[in-house]
C-alpha positions in Angstrom: 110.2 65.2 63.8 108.8 68.7 63.4 110.6 71.5 62.7 111.0 73.9 66.2 112.5 77.8 65.1 113.6 78.0 68.7 115.1 75.3 70.9 116.2 76.1 74.3 118.3 73.0 75.4 120.5 72.3 78.0 122.5 68.7 79.6 121.3 68.3 83.0 123.1 66.3 85.7 120.5 63.5 85.6 117.3 62.8 84.3 115.4 64.0 87.7 116.4 67.5 87.1 114.2 69.8 85.4 116.1 73.0 84.0 114.7 76.1 85.8 116.9 78.2 83.4 115.0 76.6 80.3 111.8 77.4 81.8 112.8 81.0 83.0 113.9 81.7 79.0 110.8 80.2 77.7 109.0 82.1 79.7 110.0 85.1 79.2 109.9 84.9 75.3 107.3 87.0 74.9 105.9 86.6 70.8 108.4 84.1 70.7 107.2 81.5 73.3 104.9 79.6 71.0 107.3 78.7 68.3 110.0 78.2 71.6 110.6 74.3 72.7 112.3 73.1 75.9 114.7 69.6 75.0 117.0 68.7 77.4 119.2 66.0 78.0 120.8 64.1 80.9 124.4 63.2 81.5 123.9 59.7 80.1 123.3 60.9 76.6 126.7 60.7 74.0 128.1 63.9 72.5 126.5 62.7 69.2 123.1 61.4 70.6 122.4 65.0 71.8 123.4 66.6 68.6 121.3 64.4 66.0 118.2 64.9 68.7 118.8 68.4 68.4 119.5 68.8 64.6 116.1 66.3 64.1 114.1 69.8 65.3 116.3 72.2 62.3 116.0 74.8 64.7 116.8 78.5 63.2 118.0 79.4 66.8 119.4 76.8 69.4 120.1 78.5 72.8 121.6 76.1 75.1 122.9 76.5 78.8 126.5 75.9 79.8 127.2 74.8 83.6 129.6 72.9 85.4 128.1 69.7 85.1 127.9 69.9 81.0 130.9 72.0 80.1 133.2 69.0 79.4 131.1 67.7 76.9 129.2 70.3 75.2 131.8 71.5 72.9 131.4 68.3 71.1 127.6 69.1 71.0 127.8 72.1 69.4 130.6 70.8 67.2 128.4 68.2 65.7 125.1 70.4 65.7 127.0 72.9 64.0 127.6 70.0 61.4 124.4 68.9 61.2 122.8 72.9 61.2 125.3 75.2 59.7 122.8 78.0 58.9 121.5 77.9 62.5 122.1 80.7 64.9 123.8 79.2 68.3 123.3 81.2 71.5 125.0 80.0 74.7 124.6 81.5 78.1 125.3 80.1 81.7 127.1 80.4 84.5 130.1 78.8 83.0 130.0 82.4 80.8 131.4 85.2 83.1 132.1 89.0 82.2 135.8 89.8 81.7 137.1 85.8 81.6 138.0 83.9 78.3 134.8 81.9 77.2 134.8 78.3 77.8 135.6 76.0 74.5 131.6 75.6 74.1 131.9 79.4 72.6 133.7 79.1 69.8 131.1 77.3 68.5 128.4 80.4 69.2 127.3 83.0 67.4 126.7 85.1 70.5 127.4 84.7 74.0 125.3 86.0 77.1 127.2 87.0 79.9 124.3 86.8 83.1 120.8 86.1 83.3 119.5 85.8 79.9 115.4 86.8 80.4 115.5 89.8 79.2 117.8 89.8 76.1 116.9 86.2 74.7 113.9 87.9 73.0 115.6 90.8 71.4 118.3 88.4 70.4 115.4 85.8 68.4 114.2 88.3 66.7 117.1 89.3 65.4 118.1 86.1 64.4 114.5 85.2 62.5 114.6 88.4 61.2 117.8 87.5 59.5 120.1 89.9 61.1 123.6 89.6 62.3 123.9 88.6 65.9 126.6 90.6 68.4 129.1 87.9 69.4 129.0 88.9 73.0 125.9 90.6 75.4 126.5 91.9 78.9 122.9 91.3 80.8 122.2 93.2 83.4 120.6 91.4 86.3 116.8 91.7 86.1 114.4 93.4 88.2 112.4 90.0 89.0 109.4 92.5 89.4 109.3 92.6 86.1 110.1 89.1 84.4 107.8 86.1 84.2 108.1 82.9 87.1 109.0 79.5 84.9 106.0 77.7 86.8 103.7 77.8 83.5 106.4 75.5 82.0 106.3 72.7 83.7 104.5 70.0 82.2 102.0 67.1 84.2 105.0 64.8 83.3 107.5 67.0 84.8 105.3 67.3 88.1 104.5 63.4 88.1 108.1 62.4 87.6 111.0 65.3 87.9 112.2 67.7 90.5 110.2 71.2 90.1 113.1 74.2 90.8 111.3 76.8 91.9 112.9 80.4 93.1 111.6 83.5 95.2 114.8 85.3 95.3 118.2 85.4 93.4 121.5 86.3 95.6 122.6 85.6 98.9 123.0 87.8 101.8 126.8 86.2 102.3 129.7 86.7 100.2 131.1 83.2 100.5 134.7 83.1 98.2 133.8 80.1 96.4 130.5 80.6 95.9 128.9 82.6 92.1 127.0 84.7 94.5 129.9 86.5 96.1 130.5 88.4 92.6 127.2 90.7 93.5 126.2 90.4 97.0 122.8 90.7 98.1 119.3 89.4 97.6 117.1 90.3 94.7 113.1 89.0 95.6 110.4 88.1 93.7 106.9 90.1 94.4 105.7 87.7 97.6 102.0 88.3 96.8 103.4 87.0 92.8 105.3 83.9 94.2 102.4 83.1 96.4 99.7 83.0 93.5 102.3 81.1 91.2 103.5 78.7 93.6 99.8 77.7 94.7 98.8 77.2 91.0 101.8 75.0 90.8 101.4 72.7 93.5 97.4 72.5 93.2 98.6 71.0 89.2 100.7 68.0 91.4 103.9 69.1 91.4 105.5 66.0 93.9 108.9 66.7 94.2 109.6 70.7 94.9 113.3 72.3 95.3 113.4 76.1 96.0 117.0 77.0 95.2 117.1 80.5 97.0 120.4 80.4 98.1 119.7 81.5 102.0 115.6 80.8 102.1 115.5 81.9 105.6 117.5 85.7 104.9 114.1 87.0 105.9 112.5 84.5 107.9 109.0 86.0 108.1 108.8 86.0 104.4 110.3 82.4 104.7 107.4 81.2 107.3 105.1 82.9 105.1 105.7 80.6 102.1 106.1 77.6 103.4 102.4 78.2 105.0 101.4 78.5 101.6 103.5 75.3 100.4 102.2 73.3 103.3 98.4 73.7 102.4 98.8 73.9 98.5 101.3 70.4 98.1 100.3 67.3 97.1 99.5 64.4 100.2 102.8 62.9 98.7 104.6 65.9 98.2 108.2 66.7 99.6 109.7 70.0 99.7 113.1 71.3 100.0 114.6 74.7 100.7 118.4 75.8 101.9 119.1 77.8 104.9 122.0 78.9 106.9 122.7 77.0 110.1 121.0 79.3 112.7 118.2 78.6 115.3 115.3 79.3 113.2 112.8 82.3 114.9 109.9 80.7 116.0 107.6 81.9 113.5 109.2 79.6 110.5 109.7 76.5 113.3 105.7 76.8 113.2 105.7 76.6 109.6 107.7 74.0 109.3 105.9 71.9 111.6 103.1 72.2 109.3 104.3 69.5 107.1 103.9 66.0 108.1 107.5 64.0 108.8 109.7 63.8 106.0 108.0 66.2 103.8 110.1 68.9 104.2 114.0 69.0 103.7 115.8 71.6 105.1 119.7 71.2 103.3 122.2 73.3 105.7 125.1 74.5 104.5 127.1 74.4 107.8 130.5 74.4 105.3 133.0 74.7 108.2 133.1 75.2 111.5 136.4 76.8 111.9 135.9 80.4 112.2 139.2 81.7 111.2 138.8 79.4 107.9 135.0 80.7 107.7 136.2 84.0 108.0 139.1 83.4 105.3 136.5 82.7 103.0 133.9 85.9 103.7 131.6 83.6 105.7 129.9 84.1 108.8 131.1 81.3 111.0 128.6 79.0 112.0 128.3 79.5 116.3 125.4 77.0 117.3 124.7 74.7 114.8 123.4 72.4 117.5 120.6 74.2 118.6 120.0 74.8 114.7 119.6 71.3 113.8 118.0 69.8 116.7 115.0 72.9 116.0 115.1 71.9 112.7 114.3 67.9 113.5 111.8 68.8 116.3 110.3 70.3 113.2 109.7 67.7 111.6 112.0 68.0 109.1 114.5 66.1 107.4 117.7 67.5 107.7 120.7 67.3 104.9 124.4 69.0 106.3 127.0 70.4 104.4 130.6 70.5 104.8 133.4 71.8 102.4 136.3 69.4 102.1 139.9 71.8 101.1 138.8 75.5 101.9 141.8 77.2 102.1 143.6 77.1 105.2 141.9 74.2 107.3 143.3 71.1 107.6 142.4 67.3 106.9 142.5 67.4 111.1 140.7 70.7 111.6 138.1 69.5 108.5 137.9 65.5 110.9 136.8 67.5 114.0 134.1 69.4 112.1 132.6 66.3 110.7 133.0 64.4 114.2 130.9 66.9 115.6 128.4 66.7 112.6 128.3 63.2 112.9 127.1 63.7 116.7 124.2 65.5 115.4 122.6 63.0 113.3 121.8 64.8 110.4 119.8 62.3 107.9 122.7 63.7 105.5 125.9 64.3 105.8 126.9 65.7 102.6 131.0 65.8 102.3 131.4 67.9 99.4 135.1 68.8 97.6 136.0 72.6 96.8 135.3 73.5 93.1 136.9 76.7 92.2 133.9 78.1 89.9 134.5 80.5 87.4 134.2 84.7 88.2 134.0 84.0 92.1 136.5 85.4 94.6 138.0 82.2 94.8 138.8 81.7 91.1 140.5 84.9 91.1 142.9 84.1 94.7 143.4 80.8 94.2 147.2 81.4 92.8 147.7 84.0 95.4 146.6 81.1 97.7 148.6 78.6 96.1 145.9 76.3 95.7 145.9 73.7 92.6 142.2 73.0 91.0 141.5 70.5 88.1 142.1 72.4 85.0 138.7 70.8 83.6 135.0 70.3 85.2 134.3 70.5 88.0 137.2 72.2 88.7 137.7 70.1 92.3 140.5 71.1 94.5 143.8 69.1 94.0 146.3 70.3 96.8 146.1 73.2 98.7 148.9 74.5 101.3 147.2 72.5 104.1 145.5 70.0 102.1 148.1 67.5 100.8 147.2 65.9 97.4 147.1 62.6 98.6 144.8 63.2 101.2 142.5 65.0 98.8 142.3 62.4 96.6 141.6 59.7 100.0 138.7 62.5 100.2 137.1 62.1 96.8 136.7 58.1 97.7 135.5 59.3 101.2 132.8 61.8 99.9 131.4 59.1 97.3 131.5 56.0 99.8 129.8 58.0 102.5 126.9 58.5 100.1 126.7 54.8 99.3 126.4 53.7 102.9 125.4 56.6 104.9 123.5 59.3 102.7 121.6 56.7 101.1 120.2 55.3 104.4 121.5 51.8 103.5 123.5 51.4 107.0 122.1 53.2 110.1 122.2 51.3 112.3 125.3 49.5 111.2 127.8 52.3 110.4 127.8 53.5 113.7 129.8 51.0 115.2 132.8 51.6 113.0 133.2 54.5 116.0 131.4 52.5 118.5 134.7 52.6 120.6 134.4 55.8 121.0 136.8 57.0 118.5 136.8 59.6 115.8 134.1 59.0 113.3 136.2 60.3 110.4 138.7 58.0 111.3 136.9 55.0 111.4 135.3 55.5 108.1 138.5 56.7 106.3 140.0 53.4 107.4 136.8 51.7 106.1 136.7 53.8 103.0 140.6 53.0 101.7 139.4 48.7 102.5 136.2 49.5 100.3 138.5 50.8 97.5 140.9 48.0 98.2 138.4 45.3 97.4 136.3 46.9 94.6 138.5 49.7 92.9 135.8 51.9 92.0 133.2 54.0 94.2 130.2 53.2 91.5 128.3 50.4 90.4 128.7 48.7 93.2 125.8 46.4 95.3 124.6 46.9 98.3 125.0 43.5 99.2 128.3 43.3 98.4 128.9 47.0 100.4 126.9 45.3 103.5 129.6 42.2 103.1 132.4 44.7 103.1 131.1 46.1 106.2 130.1 42.7 108.1 133.8 41.5 107.1 135.7 44.6 108.4 133.7 45.0 111.6 134.3 41.1 112.4 137.4 41.2 111.8 140.4 40.5 114.4 137.1 39.9 116.7 136.4 43.8 116.9 133.0 43.3 117.0 130.6 40.4 118.0 129.0 38.8 115.1 125.8 38.8 115.6 125.5 42.1 116.9 126.7 43.2 113.2 123.7 40.8 111.5 121.1 41.6 113.7 122.0 45.9 113.2 122.4 44.8 109.3 118.6 43.2 109.4 117.3 46.4 111.1 118.8 47.9 108.3 117.2 45.8 105.6 113.8 45.7 107.1 114.0 49.9 107.0 114.1 50.0 103.4 112.1 47.0 103.0 114.4 45.2 101.3 115.4 40.9 101.0 118.0 40.4 103.9 120.9 38.0 102.5 121.4 36.3 105.5 122.5 33.1 104.2 125.3 34.8 101.9 126.2 36.8 104.8 126.6 34.3 107.3 128.6 32.0 105.1 131.5 34.8 104.3 131.6 35.6 107.7 132.8 31.7 108.6 
């Protein structure tokens, strides 16, 4: 393997993800761009394998991105890399590096720590390092003017476009200041020049980008701009391409609805951050309460969008009963996906600063998940971790859309019904991963028919529809035999 003088690297959450940060950095390396290589990994790779692959390139500079999903094993990666390449200069950056806070463990192996967005400073650091100069131990990078930096679009390879999620941005920041979010550190939105975005996105989509995720925190912060960009994307996307955006739960303006309707059904996915239905909880975290979610989700679905709705469990002041009521309300709206997230204590956020005053406890290791709050007992949050994972397997993956509602067909609470089922799944499997779909179906049949709660024939008919909807073979014999 040949030598790369500069390596830009990170460990992504999974293979389908292509790091936006690395591509933004390489696009802005100026004269050093052509001697810089992006080398990325996913969470399945062992630290030794990552360190060995990086060392095999013998870089003079390694720039490594630290994120919540890789911070736990990045220290071992960098330690082993340092052993193999003792003369290389290591520069680390990313959201885990927060100004004024003790750096995470991985930073001890770095020659330089960048706090903030690195496009405007990394090229100069590489110039110093490649000339044999001494790097400063820390650099506090001011947020760059997005009109003066290069976008990442040209850094995506043909393989990226064909096989991975392509992440794009038309802005940074957010008009909201939610206490749990990194955007609350510096509220407000910085925009990339609209015309430049239109040109860059059109070129990228026409190259064949099939799976695109636009990471603007609030894509509908400027609805006129959002509608204009969606029209561009709809016109340029490949015939089999899909696009995801993130919006606040507000009824969209007619122009935005019209732009969404330009996509064929299923091609536009909208992530709607509801987080909580409780106005008091929303105000406590600095979030504008969601007032008319039903109207917003109805408008999105009528426009042909696939709706992915988010709720957060463990927010300060919210109770399990309050969360359950919000969950039930959202289930009634029938979003294609309903993501149940547990609150995370992200470094440097207002929540991070106030956690002690709010008497909230979090895991000390990434991803810093909430453990207990004054209104959420620890045992309930342990159960919610299981609930979230099993809900992902059963509902969000679309495996049992017709059968699962039988759990609450008697008019009871979907939350309570599914939590009871999740407890049974945990007793049965003792894990929340690596469970075959047929085994989940068998558990669902047995739970629904126990004590004559639901007629066996109805359950089997619903399951057969679910299997047919995803083009899978229906294991009728196995399910029927187990149900006797």
